[in-house]
C-alpha positions as CSV (number, residue, x, y, z in Angstrom):
1,M,-1.6,-24.5,-1.8
2,S,-1.0,-21.3,-3.6
3,E,2.6,-20.3,-4.9
4,L,2.6,-17.6,-2.0
5,A,2.1,-20.2,0.7
6,S,4.6,-22.5,-0.9
7,K,7.3,-20.1,-0.5
8,S,7.2,-20.2,3.4
9,S,8.0,-23.7,4.8
10,A,7.2,-22.7,8.2
11,M,3.6,-22.2,7.1
12,N,3.4,-25.9,5.8
13,D,2.4,-27.3,9.2
14,V,-0.2,-25.5,11.1
15,S,0.5,-27.9,14.1
16,E,4.1,-26.4,14.2
17,I,2.5,-22.9,14.1
18,Y,0.3,-23.8,17.1
19,R,3.4,-25.0,19.0
20,R,5.2,-22.1,18.2
21,I,2.4,-20.0,19.6
22,E,2.2,-21.9,22.6
23,N,5.9,-21.9,23.4
24,S,6.4,-18.1,22.6
25,G,5.1,-16.7,25.9
26,R,3.3,-14.2,23.9
27,S,-0.4,-14.7,25.0
28,E,-0.8,-10.9,24.5
29,V,-0.8,-11.2,20.7
30,F,-4.0,-13.0,20.2
31,I,-7.2,-12.0,21.7
32,H,-9.2,-15.0,20.4
33,L,-7.2,-18.1,18.5
34,R,-9.1,-20.3,16.5
35,Q,-9.1,-24.1,17.2
36,Q,-6.2,-25.8,15.6
37,A,-8.4,-28.6,13.9
38,D,-10.7,-25.8,12.3
39,V,-7.7,-23.9,10.8
40,E,-6.2,-27.3,9.5
41,R,-9.6,-28.2,8.0
42,D,-10.0,-24.9,6.4
43,R,-6.5,-24.9,5.1
44,R,-6.9,-28.3,3.4
45,R,-10.0,-27.1,1.6
46,A,-8.8,-23.7,0.6
47,T,-8.4,-22.8,-3.0
48,G,-7.4,-19.6,-4.9
49,P,-4.5,-17.3,-5.4
50,L,-4.0,-16.9,-1.3
51,A,-4.6,-20.6,-0.7
52,G,-2.7,-21.8,2.4
53,L,-1.8,-18.4,3.7
54,L,-2.5,-18.0,7.4
55,L,-4.4,-14.6,8.2
56,A,-4.4,-12.7,11.4
57,V,-7.2,-10.1,11.9
58,K,-7.1,-7.2,14.1
59,D,-9.9,-7.5,16.5
60,N,-11.8,-4.5,15.4
61,V,-12.6,-6.1,12.0
62,D,-15.4,-8.7,12.0
63,V,-14.9,-12.3,11.4
64,A,-18.1,-14.4,11.3
65,G,-18.6,-16.4,14.4
66,V,-15.6,-15.0,16.3
67,P,-16.3,-12.1,18.9
68,T,-15.1,-8.6,17.9
69,T,-14.1,-6.9,21.0
70,A,-11.9,-3.7,19.8
71,A,-9.9,-4.6,23.0
72,C,-12.6,-3.9,25.2
73,P,-14.4,-7.0,26.9
74,G,-17.6,-5.0,27.6
75,F,-18.0,-4.0,24.0
76,S,-17.8,-7.5,22.7
77,Y,-20.2,-8.8,20.2
78,C,-20.3,-11.8,17.8
79,P,-20.9,-10.9,14.1
80,D,-22.7,-13.1,11.9
81,A,-21.0,-11.9,8.8
82,D,-17.2,-11.4,7.7
83,A,-16.1,-7.8,7.1
84,P,-15.9,-7.5,3.1
85,A,-12.1,-7.2,3.6
86,V,-12.1,-10.6,5.5
87,A,-14.6,-12.4,3.1
88,A,-12.5,-11.4,0.2
89,L,-9.3,-12.8,1.5
90,K,-11.1,-16.0,2.7
91,A,-12.5,-16.4,-0.7
92,A,-9.2,-16.2,-2.3
93,G,-8.0,-19.0,0.1
94,A,-6.6,-17.2,3.2
95,V,-7.3,-19.1,6.4
96,V,-8.1,-16.9,9.4
97,I,-6.1,-18.0,12.3
98,G,-7.2,-15.6,15.0
99,K,-8.1,-12.2,16.2
100,T,-5.3,-10.0,17.3
101,N,-4.9,-7.6,20.2
102,L,-4.7,-3.7,19.5
103,D,-4.7,-0.2,21.2
104,Q,-8.3,-0.1,22.6
105,F,-10.8,1.1,19.9
106,A,-7.9,1.6,17.7
107,T,-6.9,4.7,19.8
108,G,-3.1,4.8,19.9
109,L,0.2,4.1,18.1
110,V,2.0,2.4,20.9
111,G,0.3,-1.2,21.4
112,T,0.1,-0.9,25.0
113,R,-3.4,0.4,25.7
114,S,-5.4,-3.0,26.1
115,P,-6.7,-5.1,29.0
116,Y,-5.5,-7.9,27.1
117,G,-1.8,-6.8,27.9
118,A,0.8,-4.6,26.2
119,V,2.0,-6.2,22.7
120,R,5.8,-6.2,23.2
121,D,8.2,-5.8,20.1
122,S,8.9,-9.2,18.3
123,R,12.6,-8.7,19.0
124,R,13.1,-6.8,22.1
125,P,10.3,-7.5,24.6
126,E,10.9,-4.4,26.7
127,Y,10.0,-2.3,23.9
128,I,6.7,-1.5,22.3
129,S,5.3,-3.1,19.0
130,G,3.9,0.0,17.7
131,G,-0.1,0.3,17.4
132,S,-2.6,0.4,17.1
133,S,-2.6,-2.8,15.0
134,S,0.1,-4.1,17.5
135,G,-1.1,-7.9,17.4
136,S,-1.4,-8.1,13.8
137,A,2.2,-6.8,13.0
138,V,3.8,-8.9,15.9
139,A,1.9,-11.9,14.6
140,V,3.3,-11.8,11.3
141,A,6.9,-10.9,12.5
142,L,7.0,-13.8,14.8
143,G,5.8,-16.3,12.2
144,F,2.3,-17.1,13.6
145,A,0.6,-15.5,10.4
146,D,1.6,-14.9,6.9
147,I,-0.5,-11.8,6.5
148,A,-2.6,-9.8,8.8
149,I,-5.2,-7.2,8.6
150,G,-4.7,-4.0,10.5
151,T,-6.5,-0.6,10.3
152,D,-4.9,2.7,9.9
153,T,-6.3,6.3,10.9
154,A,-3.3,8.0,12.2
155,G,-0.6,5.3,11.3
156,S,-1.8,2.3,13.0
157,G,-1.0,0.2,9.9
158,R,2.4,1.8,9.5
159,V,3.9,2.5,12.8
160,P,3.9,-1.3,14.0
161,A,5.0,-2.2,10.5
162,G,8.0,0.1,10.8
163,L,9.0,-1.1,14.1
164,Q,8.5,-4.9,13.2
165,G,10.6,-4.8,10.2
166,L,7.3,-5.6,7.8
167,V,5.8,-4.1,4.7
168,G,2.7,-2.2,5.6
169,I,0.2,-1.0,2.8
170,K,-2.1,1.7,3.7
171,P,-4.5,2.1,0.7
172,T,-6.2,5.3,-0.5
173,I,-9.2,6.0,1.7
174,G,-12.2,4.1,0.6
175,V,-10.5,1.7,-2.0
176,V,-11.0,-1.2,0.4
177,S,-14.2,-1.3,2.2
178,T,-14.4,-0.3,6.0
179,E,-17.8,-2.1,6.3
180,G,-17.6,-4.6,9.4
181,V,-14.7,-2.3,11.0
182,V,-15.5,-0.7,14.4
183,P,-14.8,2.9,13.5
184,A,-12.2,5.1,15.0
185,C,-12.5,8.3,13.0
186,A,-14.9,7.1,10.2
187,S,-13.8,9.8,7.7
188,Y,-10.1,8.6,7.9
189,D,-10.2,4.9,8.8
190,C,-8.4,2.4,6.1
191,V,-8.3,-1.1,6.2
192,T,-4.5,-2.2,5.7
193,I,-2.3,-5.4,5.3
194,F,0.9,-6.6,7.0
195,A,3.2,-9.2,5.3
196,T,7.0,-9.8,5.5
197,D,7.6,-9.0,1.7
198,L,6.0,-6.6,-0.8
199,A,4.8,-9.2,-3.2
200,T,2.5,-11.1,-0.6
201,A,1.3,-7.7,0.8
202,Q,0.4,-6.7,-2.9
203,A,-1.2,-9.9,-3.5
204,A,-3.4,-9.7,-0.5
205,M,-4.2,-6.0,-0.9
206,A,-5.2,-6.6,-4.6
207,V,-7.8,-9.3,-3.3
208,M,-9.1,-6.9,-0.7
209,S,-9.6,-4.0,-2.9
210,S,-11.4,-6.1,-5.5
211,G,-14.6,-6.4,-3.5
212,A,-17.1,-3.5,-2.9
213,P,-15.0,-0.4,-2.5
214,Q,-16.6,2.6,-1.1
215,R,-14.7,4.8,-3.7
216,S,-13.9,3.6,-7.3
217,W,-10.4,4.0,-9.1
218,P,-10.5,7.0,-11.5
219,A,-9.9,6.5,-15.0
220,D,-6.5,8.3,-15.1
221,I,-5.0,6.1,-12.5
222,P,-0.9,6.0,-12.8
223,L,0.1,2.4,-12.9
224,A,4.0,2.9,-12.1
225,A,6.6,5.6,-11.3
226,P,8.7,7.3,-14.0
227,P,12.1,5.9,-14.8
228,A,14.0,8.7,-12.8
229,P,11.3,9.6,-10.3
230,R,11.5,12.6,-8.0
231,V,11.0,11.9,-4.6
232,A,10.5,14.6,-1.7
233,V,12.1,14.0,1.7
234,P,11.9,16.4,4.6
235,A,14.1,19.3,4.8
236,E,14.2,18.9,8.7
237,L,13.7,15.8,10.9
238,P,12.1,16.8,14.2
239,E,12.0,14.0,16.8
240,L,14.7,11.9,15.4
241,D,18.0,11.4,17.4
242,A,21.5,11.1,15.6
243,A,21.2,7.6,15.2
244,W,18.0,7.4,13.5
245,R,18.7,10.4,11.5
246,S,21.8,8.4,10.2
247,A,19.4,5.5,9.5
248,F,17.2,7.8,7.3
249,E,19.9,9.5,5.6
250,A,21.2,5.8,4.6
251,A,17.6,5.2,3.3
252,V,17.7,8.2,1.2
253,H,21.1,7.4,-0.2
254,R,19.7,4.0,-1.2
255,A,16.7,5.7,-3.0
256,R,19.2,7.7,-5.0
257,A,21.2,4.7,-5.9
258,A,17.8,3.2,-7.1
259,G,17.4,5.8,-9.5
260,C,15.3,8.5,-7.5
261,D,16.0,12.3,-7.6
262,T,15.5,13.4,-4.0
263,V,14.1,16.9,-3.4
264,P,14.2,18.6,0.2
265,V,10.7,19.9,1.1
266,A,9.4,22.0,4.1
267,M,7.1,19.8,6.2
268,D,5.6,22.5,8.4
269,S,2.1,22.2,6.8
270,F,2.3,18.5,7.1
271,F,3.2,18.7,10.8
272,T,0.6,21.3,11.8
273,A,-2.1,19.1,10.3
274,A,-0.7,16.0,12.3
275,D,-1.0,18.0,15.5
276,L,-4.7,18.7,14.5
277,L,-5.7,15.2,14.6
278,Y,-5.6,14.9,18.2
279,N,-5.2,18.4,19.6
280,G,-8.1,19.8,17.6
281,A,-11.9,19.0,17.2
282,L,-11.2,16.2,14.5
283,V,-11.0,13.9,17.5
284,A,-14.8,14.4,17.8
285,E,-15.1,11.5,15.5
286,R,-13.8,9.2,18.2
287,W,-16.5,10.3,20.5
288,D,-18.9,9.7,17.7
289,A,-17.5,6.1,17.2
290,A,-17.4,4.9,20.8
291,G,-18.4,7.9,23.1
292,G,-21.9,6.6,23.8
293,F,-20.3,3.1,25.0
294,V,-17.5,4.8,27.0
295,S,-19.9,7.1,28.9
296,R,-22.3,4.4,29.8
297,A,-19.7,1.6,30.4
298,I,-19.9,-0.4,33.8
299,P,-16.7,-0.4,35.9
300,D,-15.7,-4.0,34.9
301,A,-16.2,-3.3,31.0
302,G,-12.3,-3.3,30.6
303,L,-11.9,0.3,29.6
304,D,-8.3,1.4,29.3
305,P,-8.0,4.6,31.2
306,T,-5.9,6.6,28.6
307,V,-8.2,5.6,25.9
308,A,-11.4,6.4,27.8
309,A,-10.0,10.0,28.7
310,I,-9.4,10.7,25.0
311,I,-12.8,9.5,24.0
312,M,-14.5,11.3,26.7
313,A,-12.6,14.6,26.0
314,A,-13.5,14.4,22.4
315,G,-17.0,14.8,23.2
316,R,-16.7,18.6,24.2
317,H,-16.2,19.8,20.8
318,S,-19.2,21.5,18.9
319,A,-20.0,20.9,15.2
320,A,-18.8,24.4,14.5
321,D,-15.4,23.5,16.0
322,L,-15.2,20.4,13.7
323,L,-16.2,22.4,10.5
324,R,-13.4,24.9,11.4
325,D,-10.8,22.3,11.7
326,R,-11.9,20.5,8.6
327,R,-11.5,23.9,6.7
328,R,-8.1,24.3,8.2
329,V,-7.1,20.7,7.1
330,Q,-7.9,21.6,3.5
331,E,-5.9,24.7,3.6
332,L,-2.9,22.7,4.8
333,R,-3.6,20.1,2.4
334,S,-3.4,22.6,-0.2
335,E,-0.3,24.1,1.1
336,A,1.4,20.7,1.5
337,L,0.6,19.5,-1.9
338,A,2.0,22.5,-3.3
339,Q,5.2,21.5,-1.7
340,L,5.1,18.1,-3.5
341,A,4.4,19.7,-7.1
342,G,6.6,17.8,-9.6
343,C,7.3,15.1,-7.2
344,D,6.1,11.4,-7.6
345,A,6.2,10.5,-3.8
346,L,7.3,11.7,-0.3
347,L,9.7,9.7,1.6
348,V,9.7,9.9,5.4
349,P,10.8,7.9,8.5
350,T,7.8,5.6,9.5
351,A,8.6,6.4,13.2
352,P,11.0,8.7,14.8
353,T,12.0,6.5,17.8
354,H,11.4,3.0,19.3
355,P,10.4,3.7,23.1
356,R,10.5,1.2,25.8
357,I,7.1,0.0,27.3
358,A,8.2,1.8,30.6
359,D,8.6,5.2,28.6
360,V,5.0,4.8,27.4
361,A,3.8,4.1,30.9
362,A,5.6,7.1,32.4
363,D,4.1,9.4,29.9
364,P,1.5,7.6,27.7
365,V,0.0,10.8,26.0
366,A,3.2,12.5,24.9
367,V,5.1,9.5,23.9
368,N,2.1,8.4,21.6
369,A,2.0,11.9,20.2
370,R,5.7,11.6,19.1
371,M,5.0,8.3,17.3
372,G,2.7,10.0,14.9
373,R,4.9,12.7,13.8
374,Y,5.4,11.3,10.2
375,T,2.1,9.5,9.9
376,N,-0.9,11.5,11.3
377,F,-1.3,13.9,8.3
378,C,-1.5,11.1,5.7
379,N,-5.1,10.3,6.0
380,L,-6.1,13.8,6.7
381,F,-4.6,14.8,3.3
382,D,-6.1,11.8,1.5
383,M,-2.8,10.2,0.8
384,C,-2.0,6.5,0.1
385,A,1.2,5.0,1.9
386,V,3.6,2.0,1.8
387,A,5.8,1.4,4.9
388,I,8.9,-0.8,4.2
389,P,11.7,-2.1,6.3
390,A,15.0,-0.3,6.0
391,G,17.6,-2.0,8.3
392,T,18.3,-1.5,11.9
393,V,19.4,1.5,14.0
394,A,22.7,1.2,16.3
395,D,20.6,0.4,19.3
396,G,19.1,-2.6,17.6
397,A,15.7,-1.2,16.7
398,Q,14.4,-2.0,13.3
399,F,14.0,1.2,11.3
400,G,11.4,1.6,8.5
401,I,10.5,4.3,5.9
402,T,7.2,5.2,4.2
403,L,6.5,6.3,0.9
404,L,3.4,8.4,0.3
405,A,1.7,9.9,-2.6
406,P,-1.7,11.7,-3.4
407,A,-5.1,9.6,-3.5
408,F,-5.1,6.8,-6.2
409,H,-1.4,6.9,-6.7
410,D,-1.0,3.7,-4.9
411,A,0.6,1.9,-7.8
412,V,3.2,4.7,-8.0
413,I,4.4,4.1,-4.4
414,A,4.2,0.5,-4.9
415,D,6.4,0.5,-7.7
416,L,9.0,2.8,-5.9
417,A,8.9,0.4,-2.8
418,G,9.7,-2.5,-4.9
419,R,12.7,-0.4,-6.6
420,L,14.0,0.3,-3.1
421,L,13.5,-3.2,-1.8
422,G,15.2,-4.6,-4.9
423,E,11.9,-6.6,-5.7
424,P,11.2,-7.6,-9.2
425,S,9.0,-5.1,-11.3
426,A,5.4,-6.4,-11.4
427,A,1.8,-5.3,-11.9
428,G,0.7,-3.0,-8.8
429,W,-2.0,-4.2,-6.5
430,P,-4.6,-1.5,-7.9
431,E,-4.1,-3.0,-11.3
432,R,-4.9,-6.5,-10.0
433,G,-7.6,-5.2,-7.7
434,G,-10.1,-3.7,-10.1
435,A,-8.6,-0.4,-11.6
436,A,-9.6,-0.1,-15.3
437,V,-6.3,-0.9,-17.6
438,T,-5.5,-1.5,-21.1
439,E,-2.2,-2.5,-22.8
440,L,-0.4,-0.9,-25.7
441,A,2.1,-2.6,-28.2
442,V,4.7,-0.1,-29.3
443,F,7.4,-0.6,-31.8
444,G,9.6,2.4,-32.4
445,A,10.1,5.8,-30.7
446,H,8.1,4.8,-27.7
447,L,10.1,1.8,-26.8
448,R,12.4,2.0,-23.6
449,G,15.2,4.4,-24.0
450,Q,13.8,6.0,-27.2
451,P,13.0,9.8,-27.5
452,L,9.3,9.5,-27.1
453,E,9.2,7.0,-23.9
454,H,8.3,9.8,-21.9
455,Q,5.0,10.3,-23.5
456,L,4.0,6.8,-21.7
457,T,5.9,7.3,-18.6
458,S,4.6,10.7,-17.9
459,R,1.0,9.4,-18.1
460,G,1.9,6.6,-15.4
461,A,2.1,3.9,-17.9
462,R,4.1,0.5,-16.7
463,W,6.3,-1.5,-19.0
464,V,5.2,-5.1,-19.2
465,G,7.7,-6.7,-21.4
466,A,8.8,-7.6,-25.1
467,V,6.3,-8.7,-27.5
468,K,6.5,-10.2,-31.0
469,T,3.9,-9.8,-33.7
470,A,2.4,-12.6,-35.9
471,P,4.5,-13.0,-39.0
472,H,2.1,-10.7,-40.9
473,Y,3.7,-7.3,-40.6
474,R,6.4,-5.3,-42.4
475,L,8.1,-2.4,-40.9
476,Y,9.2,0.8,-42.6
477,A,11.4,3.9,-41.4
478,L,9.3,6.9,-41.8
479,D,10.6,10.5,-42.6
480,T,9.6,12.0,-39.4
481,V,11.1,14.0,-36.3
482,P,12.1,12.2,-34.3
483,A,12.8,9.3,-36.5
484,K,10.1,6.4,-36.2
485,P,9.0,3.3,-37.8
486,G,5.6,2.5,-39.3
487,L,4.1,-1.0,-38.8
488,V,1.9,-2.2,-41.6
489,R,-0.2,-5.5,-41.8
490,V,0.3,-7.2,-45.1
491,T,-1.5,-10.2,-46.6
492,Q,1.8,-11.9,-47.9
493,G,5.3,-11.6,-47.6
494,G,5.0,-10.4,-43.8
495,A,7.5,-11.1,-41.0
496,T,7.5,-11.1,-37.0
497,I,8.5,-7.7,-35.5
498,V,9.8,-7.3,-32.1
499,G,8.2,-4.6,-29.8
500,E,7.2,-3.8,-26.3
501,R,3.9,-4.0,-24.2
502,W,2.8,-1.3,-21.8
503,A,0.0,-1.0,-19.5
504,L,-1.8,2.4,-18.9
505,S,-5.2,3.7,-17.8
506,R,-7.8,4.0,-20.3
507,A,-7.9,7.7,-19.9
508,A,-4.1,7.8,-20.5
509,L,-4.6,5.8,-23.6
510,G,-7.6,8.4,-24.9
511,D,-5.1,11.2,-24.2
512,F,-2.4,9.4,-25.9
513,L,-4.4,9.0,-29.0
514,D,-5.8,12.5,-29.1
515,E,-2.2,13.7,-29.3
516,L,-1.0,11.1,-31.8
517,P,0.5,12.8,-35.0
518,Q,-0.1,11.7,-38.6
519,P,0.9,9.4,-40.2
520,M,0.6,7.3,-36.9
521,M,-2.4,5.4,-35.8
522,L,-3.6,3.0,-33.2
523,G,-5.5,-0.2,-34.0
524,K,-5.4,-4.0,-33.2
525,V,-2.1,-5.8,-33.7
526,E,-1.8,-9.7,-33.8
527,L,0.8,-11.1,-31.8
528,D,2.8,-14.3,-32.1
529,D,0.4,-16.1,-29.6
530,G,-2.7,-15.4,-31.7
531,S,-3.8,-12.7,-29.2
532,W,-4.8,-9.1,-30.4
533,I,-3.6,-6.1,-28.6
534,T,-3.9,-2.2,-29.2
535,G,-0.9,-1.1,-31.0
536,F,0.9,1.3,-33.2
537,G,0.7,1.3,-36.9
538,C,0.7,3.7,-39.7
539,D,-1.3,4.1,-43.2
540,H,-0.1,2.3,-46.2
541,A,0.5,5.5,-48.1
542,A,2.8,6.9,-45.3
543,A,4.5,3.5,-45.8
544,E,5.1,3.6,-49.3
545,H,7.3,6.5,-49.0
546,G,9.3,5.0,-46.3
547,R,12.3,2.5,-46.3
548,D,11.4,-1.1,-45.8
549,I,13.5,-2.2,-42.6
550,T,11.5,-5.3,-42.1
551,Q,14.7,-7.5,-42.4
552,Y,15.9,-6.3,-39.1
553,G,12.9,-7.5,-37.2
554,G,12.6,-4.5,-35.0
555,W,13.4,-0.9,-34.7
556,L,16.1,-1.2,-32.4
557,A,18.0,-3.6,-34.4
558,A,17.5,-1.3,-37.5
559,L,19.1,1.6,-35.5
560,A,22.0,-0.5,-34.6
561,G,22.3,-1.7,-38.3
């Protein structure tokens, strides 16, 4: 069993999970639940970093041998192969427990648009769960699964995370394959993950992204947020009542307490784009995905009337309409990202309210539109996002916030999410999932708290920890501004020198090397465990004119001495 699985004692007994499901009265959560004996067998055999974790899969994502319905019985088919995201998690030891309910064809943010039943909130059954990945979120919230796959086009992997008190990671579009996923709007669809904590969510996302992505990580990917990040927050909070505004203000205060500098920004461009997703021609992609089926469906196919109406209406748009609205999205994206210039992330409420199921039944379109106020623009603008829990509102609703950043800044917002949640700093999921990363050892002015640390953090470098060299080095104080030491390897009379290890992208390292002043140089440094790492040194000629400070064992000790 993996370390992640062993953290959850409730997950140690599959029979207990099945008893819990049977006694829960929540038949709407799963569309297909695998046989208990099959799950127990697969769990016994599982190996890998996720071994023992139970995985629920949204039923618009293929699992070999299990029907995919997209919450429409008449659409059902049985795939021969797993979607790559599912295959990757299974290869890492996760065990599929079943396929979960959703807003039909992933069209909705409420979790009620399904012939298999409205998925109810995990704590307050008269309230919605959020959608469209409703069953996946509730399966994790109720302890039926450790992790769950969702999808996200307009917020389907974030809204239910917020309402269920979960972590929901929505990656940059394309870094997790959408092959084997029934499309909603193919240009904007993402595969997401739900978990109760950030560490588990990141572990699963790292596995899913390590397969065959449709987009590769760039060479200059940032790996962490800077020590004092600038975080944009909405200058205005439409759709939030007084209690939800207070909850968001408390979350902003916690961000400041965690070292963030918050900056109010106008959200007009974001909200205008959000409205375009459903009120413009972009919705034509939903017709492309399911319009043929819906238009030919027989009466007992199980179509949800609201979903069918949305998809049928989407077919009225022309190609010219679609091109026009895509150009408008790009204009709005430029305006919005200009608002975020100089900021490391945008912090917003995940959802603006938590409606009752009866509220959705009374006005299904308007309530659903309101739920996407702070999510719809994300994928249109090619942004990444992490939804995290942020306490409760006065009426007992679970409140969530979302951190967003431009494409491929996934590790930055994962780092920020960890700081806001108080979880230990660790390598972000992109770093573990295939992004090209290198390490650098520093011994002087680039140490944390020293005057040149910013040359690393401004390039997205992540502090890893302390290191010690092998006992073959001497350290010299050089006559430079700012003051810095030079590390020199010697054949005799050497000592162990203390430094730090940083991780950074290869492009950042190249850029760093290009700006490196004389007499400093980068080369291989031997560590006390016998490994070698790229690190700072200086030429012997410069060291001859410096003051030998080897006896201090490191630069910080020399400064203190």
